[in-house]
C-alpha positions in Angstrom: 78.7 108.8 120.3 79.0 112.6 120.0 76.1 114.9 120.8 75.8 118.7 121.0 72.6 120.3 122.3 72.1 124.0 121.7 75.8 124.7 122.1 76.8 128.4 122.0 80.4 129.6 122.5 81.0 133.3 123.1 84.6 134.4 123.4 85.4 137.5 125.4 81.8 137.7 126.6 80.7 141.1 127.8 83.7 143.0 126.2 84.2 145.0 123.1 85.9 142.0 121.6 82.9 139.7 122.2 82.6 137.1 119.4 80.0 134.4 119.0 82.0 131.4 117.7 79.2 128.8 117.9 75.5 129.8 117.8 73.0 127.3 119.1 74.6 124.3 117.4 72.8 120.9 117.5 74.8 117.9 116.3 74.6 114.1 116.6 77.3 111.8 115.3 76.7 108.0 115.5 79.3 105.4 116.1 81.3 104.4 113.0 80.3 107.5 111.0 82.8 109.5 108.9 81.7 113.1 109.0 83.4 115.9 107.1 83.1 119.6 108.2 83.6 122.4 105.7 83.2 126.2 105.9 85.0 129.5 105.4 87.6 130.7 107.8 85.9 131.8 111.0 82.8 129.6 110.4 83.3 127.8 113.7 84.8 124.6 112.6 87.9 124.7 115.0 85.8 125.8 117.9 83.4 122.9 117.3 86.4 120.6 117.5 87.6 122.2 120.7 84.3 121.8 122.3 84.2 118.1 121.5 87.7 117.5 123.0 86.9 119.7 126.1 89.4 122.4 125.3 86.5 125.0 125.1 83.5 124.9 127.5 80.2 125.9 126.0 78.9 129.2 127.2 75.4 127.7 126.8 74.3 124.2 125.9 75.8 120.8 126.4 78.3 118.5 124.7 78.5 114.8 125.4 81.0 112.3 124.0 80.1 108.6 124.6 77.4 109.8 127.0 79.7 111.9 129.2 80.6 115.5 129.5 84.3 115.4 129.1 87.1 117.5 130.5 90.0 118.3 128.2 92.3 115.5 129.2 89.7 112.8 129.1 89.1 112.9 125.3 92.3 110.9 125.0 90.7 108.0 126.8 88.3 107.5 123.9 89.8 109.5 121.0 92.9 110.7 119.2 93.6 113.9 117.3 95.7 114.5 114.2 96.5 118.1 113.2 97.7 119.9 110.1 101.4 119.9 111.0 102.8 116.4 110.6 105.5 117.1 113.1 103.0 117.5 115.9 101.9 113.9 115.8 105.3 112.2 115.9 108.5 112.1 117.9 111.0 113.4 115.3 114.1 112.2 117.1 112.9 108.7 117.5 112.8 106.0 114.8 109.6 104.9 113.1 109.7 101.7 115.2 110.1 103.6 118.5 107.3 105.9 117.6 105.0 103.0 117.0 106.1 101.4 120.3 105.3 104.5 122.2 101.9 105.0 120.5 101.0 101.4 121.6 101.2 102.6 125.2 97.8 104.2 125.9 98.1 108.0 125.6 101.9 107.7 125.8 101.6 107.1 129.5 104.5 105.7 131.5 108.1 105.1 130.7 109.8 102.8 128.2 108.5 101.3 125.0 105.7 98.9 124.3 105.5 96.6 121.4 104.5 97.2 117.8 101.0 96.1 116.8 101.1 94.0 113.6 98.0 95.9 112.5 100.0 99.1 112.6 102.6 97.6 110.3 99.8 96.5 107.9 98.4 100.0 107.9 101.8 101.5 107.2 102.2 99.0 104.4 98.8 99.8 102.9 99.9 103.5 102.2 102.6 102.4 99.7 105.0 104.9 101.2 107.6 102.3 102.2 107.5 103.1 105.9 107.3 99.4 107.0 110.6 98.8 105.2 112.5 101.4 107.1 111.5 101.0 110.7 114.9 102.1 112.0 114.8 105.4 110.2 114.4 108.5 112.2 111.0 110.2 111.9 112.7 113.5 111.3 114.1 112.2 108.0 110.6 111.3 106.6 108.7 113.4 104.0 105.6 115.3 105.1 103.3 112.6 103.7 105.3 109.8 105.4 105.2 111.8 108.7 101.5 112.2 108.5 100.9 108.6 107.7 103.0 107.6 110.7 101.0 110.1 112.9 97.7 108.6 111.6 98.8 105.0 112.5 100.1 106.2 115.8 96.8 107.9 116.5 94.8 104.7 116.1 97.4 102.3 117.8 95.6 102.7 121.1 92.3 101.7 119.6 90.5 105.1 120.0 86.7 105.1 119.5 86.9 108.6 117.8 89.5 110.1 115.5 89.5 113.9 115.1 91.2 115.3 112.0 91.9 119.0 111.9 92.9 119.7 108.3 95.3 116.8 108.4 96.1 117.0 104.6 96.4 120.8 104.3 100.2 120.9 104.2 100.6 117.9 101.9 101.2 117.6 98.2 98.4 116.1 96.0 99.9 112.6 95.9 100.5 112.5 99.6 97.0 113.8 100.2 95.6 111.0 98.2 97.6 108.4 100.2 96.5 109.9 103.5 92.9 110.1 102.6 92.9 106.4 101.5 94.4 105.6 104.9 91.7 107.7 106.6 89.0 105.8 104.8 90.6 102.5 105.6 90.7 103.3 109.3 87.0 104.2 109.2 86.0 101.1 107.3 88.3 98.4 108.6 88.7 99.5 112.2 85.2 101.0 112.6 86.6 104.2 114.0 84.3 107.2 114.2 85.9 110.1 112.2 85.2 113.8 112.4 87.3 115.7 109.8 87.7 119.4 109.1 88.9 120.3 105.6 89.1 123.3 103.3 89.4 121.0 100.3 86.0 120.6 98.7 87.3 117.8 96.4 88.1 115.8 99.6 84.6 116.6 101.0 83.0 115.4 97.8 85.0 112.1 97.6 85.2 111.0 101.3 82.9 110.6 104.3 79.3 109.6 104.9 78.1 113.1 105.6 79.2 116.7 105.0 78.4 119.4 107.4 78.6 123.0 106.2 79.2 125.7 108.8 78.8 129.5 108.5 79.0 132.2 111.2 79.0 129.7 114.0 76.0 127.7 112.7 75.5 124.4 111.0 73.7 125.6 107.8 73.6 122.4 105.9 74.0 118.7 106.5 74.3 116.4 103.5 73.8 112.6 103.9 75.7 111.1 100.9 73.6 108.0 101.0 70.6 110.1 100.0 72.1 113.0 98.1 75.2 113.3 95.9 77.3 116.5 96.4 79.9 118.0 94.2 82.9 120.1 95.1 81.5 123.0 93.0 78.2 122.9 94.9 80.0 123.0 98.3 82.0 126.0 97.1 78.9 127.8 96.0 77.1 127.0 99.3 79.9 128.4 101.3 80.2 131.5 99.1 76.5 132.2 99.2 76.2 131.6 102.9 73.3 129.2 102.5 71.0 129.1 105.5 68.8 126.2 104.7 69.5 122.9 106.4 69.4 119.9 104.0 
C-alpha cells in the first residue's frame, strides 16, 4: 500500500542551511492498517507525510503508494488528507448538506453538487454531535469538533484507499477529541480505510491504531506492533525524551 525504501530528504542541500529531514527511512504500511506516528518537533513526521503525498521528492530513495511513484496531485486519486485546522477541510460558507454533496464528487472536480451518500449521514450520526439533524446549517456556524467531524466524513466520501491525518485533533477540546478519534477508528474498521496519523498526544497513540512509529532526527527509531506489545503513553514520552535508537 505505502512503501518507502531508503528515503532521505535534504532541504537546502549544499548550502549553510542544509538540513537532513529524513535519513534513510524504510517503511511499509499494508492495506487496512492504522498507523500512528509520534516524535518531537523536527523529528521528520511532517516531511514523511509530504513525501507520501508527493509534495516533497526524496533526495535519495524511493516512495511508492499503491505500487506507483506519485506526483503531488495524484495522491487525491487514492487518498484524502485532514489537517489540524478544521476550517481547511470544509467550505465554511456552504451548508453541511452542500459540503457533503461536493465531497461526493471525486476530489471536488467539476461544477454543481452531487448527492449525499447515506453512509456519510450515518457516520455523522455516529459522532453524536447532532450534525445530521442540522444539514441546512452553515459550516461556519459549527464548533471546532463539528467542523472536524464534517471534514473527516467529507474526506472519506469519495472512498479513498488511504486517509492521512496530520494532527487532526490538536486544536480540539478533550470531548471533541474523543469523538473525532472514535470516528477515526470507525472509518478504519468499518470502511477498511488505511490510516496514517501524526499526533503529539501520547494518550491517543496509546489508545488507537495497530502500530506506533516513533521518529527522531529524521529516522524511524522504534516501531511497536500493538498486537505483540502493549505500549503506554508514559513509555512513549520517555522514548521520545531519551531519543531511543533501538528499533522494536
